[in-house]
C-alpha positions in Angstrom: 0.0 0.0 0.0 1.3 3.4 -0.9 0.4 6.1 1.6 -0.1 9.7 0.7 2.7 11.0 2.8 1.7 14.7 2.6 -1.9 13.9 3.8 -0.7 11.6 6.5 1.8 14.2 7.7 -0.9 16.9 7.7 -3.2 14.7 9.8 -0.4 14.0 12.4 0.7 17.6 12.5 -2.6 19.4 12.7 -4.6 17.1 15.1 -4.9 19.7 17.9 -6.4 19.7 21.4 -9.8 21.1 20.5 -11.8 22.9 23.2 -13.3 26.2 22.0 -14.0 24.9 18.5 -16.2 22.0 19.6 -19.7 22.2 18.1 -22.2 21.8 20.9 -25.2 21.9 18.7 -24.4 19.0 16.4 -25.0 15.4 17.6 -22.4 12.8 17.2 -23.7 9.5 15.9 -22.8 6.4 18.0 -21.7 4.6 14.8 -18.9 7.3 14.3 -17.6 6.7 17.8 -17.7 2.9 17.3 -15.9 3.3 13.9 -13.1 5.3 15.5 -12.9 2.9 18.5 -12.5 0.0 16.0 -9.5 1.8 14.6 -8.2 2.7 18.1 -8.0 -0.9 19.3 -5.7 -1.8 16.4 -3.0 0.0 18.4 -0.4 -2.2 20.1 -0.6 -3.1 23.7 2.0 -4.4 26.2 2.4 -8.2 25.9 -0.7 -8.1 23.6 -2.7 -7.7 26.8 -5.5 -5.8 25.0 -6.6 -4.3 28.4 -8.1 -1.1 27.0 -11.7 -0.5 28.0 -13.9 2.4 27.0 -16.8 4.2 28.6 -18.8 6.4 26.2 -21.2 8.9 27.7 -23.8 10.7 25.6 -26.6 10.8 28.3 -27.1 14.5 29.1 -27.6 14.0 32.9 -24.4 11.9 33.2 -22.5 14.4 31.1 -23.6 17.1 33.5 -22.6 15.0 36.5 -19.1 14.3 35.0 -18.8 18.0 34.2 -19.5 18.9 37.8 -16.8 16.5 39.0 -14.4 17.9 36.4 -15.1 21.5 37.6 -14.6 20.4 41.2 -11.2 18.9 40.4 -10.1 21.6 37.9 -11.4 25.0 39.0 -8.7 25.9 41.6 -5.8 24.5 39.5 -6.9 26.1 36.2 -7.8 29.5 37.8 -4.4 29.8 39.4 -2.5 28.5 36.3 -4.4 30.9 34.0 -3.5 33.9 36.2 0.2 32.9 36.2 0.4 32.0 32.5 2.5 34.2 30.4 1.1 35.8 27.3 1.0 33.9 24.0 0.4 30.3 23.4 0.5 29.1 27.1 -2.1 31.8 28.1 -4.4 30.7 25.2 -4.2 27.1 26.3 -5.3 27.9 29.8 -8.0 30.3 28.6 -9.4 27.5 26.4 -9.1 25.0 29.3 -11.2 27.3 31.4 -13.7 27.6 28.6 -14.0 23.8 28.4 -14.4 23.6 32.2 -17.4 26.0 31.9 -19.0 24.1 29.0 -18.0 20.5 29.4 -21.6 19.4 30.0 -22.5 20.8 26.5 -20.0 18.6 24.6 -22.1 15.9 22.9 -20.0 12.9 23.9 -17.5 12.2 26.7 -15.2 9.2 26.1 -13.3 7.8 29.1 -10.5 5.5 28.1 -9.7 2.9 30.8 -7.3 0.1 31.4 -8.0 -3.1 33.1 -5.8 -3.5 36.1 -4.6 -1.0 38.7 -0.9 -0.7 39.7 -0.1 -1.3 43.4 1.1 1.7 45.3 4.9 2.2 44.7 4.9 0.2 41.5 8.2 0.5 39.6 8.5 2.7 36.5 8.6 -0.4 34.2 5.2 -1.5 35.5 3.6 2.0 35.1 5.2 2.3 31.6 3.7 -1.0 30.5 0.2 -0.1 31.9 -0.1 3.3 30.4 1.7 2.2 27.3 -1.2 -0.2 26.7 -3.8 2.5 26.5 -2.4 5.8 25.3 -1.4 4.6 21.8 -5.1 3.6 21.3 -6.2 7.0 22.7 -4.1 8.8 20.1 -5.3 6.6 17.3 -8.9 7.4 18.4 -8.2 11.1 18.3 -6.6 10.8 14.8 -9.5 8.9 13.5 -11.9 11.6 14.9 -9.8 14.3 13.2 -10.0 12.5 9.9 -13.8 12.5 10.1 -14.2 16.2 11.0 -14.4 15.7 14.8 -12.2 17.0 17.5 -11.2 16.1 21.1 -8.7 16.9 23.8 -7.2 14.7 26.4 -8.1 15.8 29.9 -7.3 14.2 33.2 -8.6 16.5 36.0 -11.8 14.6 36.6 -9.5 11.8 37.9 -9.1 13.8 41.1 -12.6 12.4 41.7 -12.1 9.1 39.9 -14.0 7.1 42.6 -17.1 9.3 42.3 -16.9 9.0 38.5 -16.6 5.3 38.8 -19.7 5.2 41.0 -21.6 7.4 38.5 -20.8 5.1 35.6 -20.6 1.7 37.2 -16.9 1.3 36.5 -15.5 -1.9 38.3 -12.8 -1.5 40.9 -10.2 -3.3 38.9 -10.6 -0.9 35.9 -8.7 2.4 36.0 -9.9 5.5 34.2 -6.9 7.3 32.6 -8.5 10.4 30.9 -11.7 12.0 29.7 -12.0 13.0 26.1 -14.7 15.5 25.2 -15.8 14.7 21.6 -17.7 16.7 19.0 -17.7 17.9 15.5 -15.4 20.9 15.0 -16.3 24.4 14.0 -14.2 24.4 10.8 -11.4 22.1 10.0 -8.6 24.6 9.3 -6.3 23.6 12.1 -2.6 24.6 11.8 0.7 23.3 13.1 1.6 24.4 16.6 4.8 26.3 17.5 7.3 23.8 18.8 11.0 24.0 19.6 13.4 22.7 16.9 13.8 18.9 17.3 17.6 19.4 17.3 17.3 21.3 20.6 15.5 18.5 22.4 17.0 15.3 20.9 20.1 13.5 22.2 21.8 10.9 20.0 23.7 8.1 21.8 24.2 10.0 25.0 22.6 13.0 26.8 
């Protein structure tokens, strides 16, 4: 198979964290979410464990309850961070994060990626790396699949401060760990651009630090 390198590179380079440009008025069909999840679970997992699990929430009352938990976990942190953020890109990121906090309940779908298993307290880095390495490749594949279909998302984690309450709300078993919350919706426009990043030469070390 011959890939269109230019198109592939554009997809990878312009899949942004979308907050302010999520369309609250347009419903997201369940079949689109399922289609993107089918692609997501093609991602590799540690030892082929296939321990990813997904909770998809489109019920308005449960989205409102999740949004309340998110606000409870996020408000203090984001308010302080937004005040201290410098001008430019960092300030815009925190401003958009505050916007999402205030409007999370309006986002049509919340997707909570989970992993089966929970590391014991004090687990070594190798165990944590294997656990999270078995879910985040699938999360990114899911986000890329959304972008290719005109939808957007952003990876958030602040509701995890109240993970137990979210688990009770959604019936998540004790041996399944939530790792993020992705608000999902169609985007207002698709003209996303590359972000400003440092030159790779400045942050890459070959053979030794």
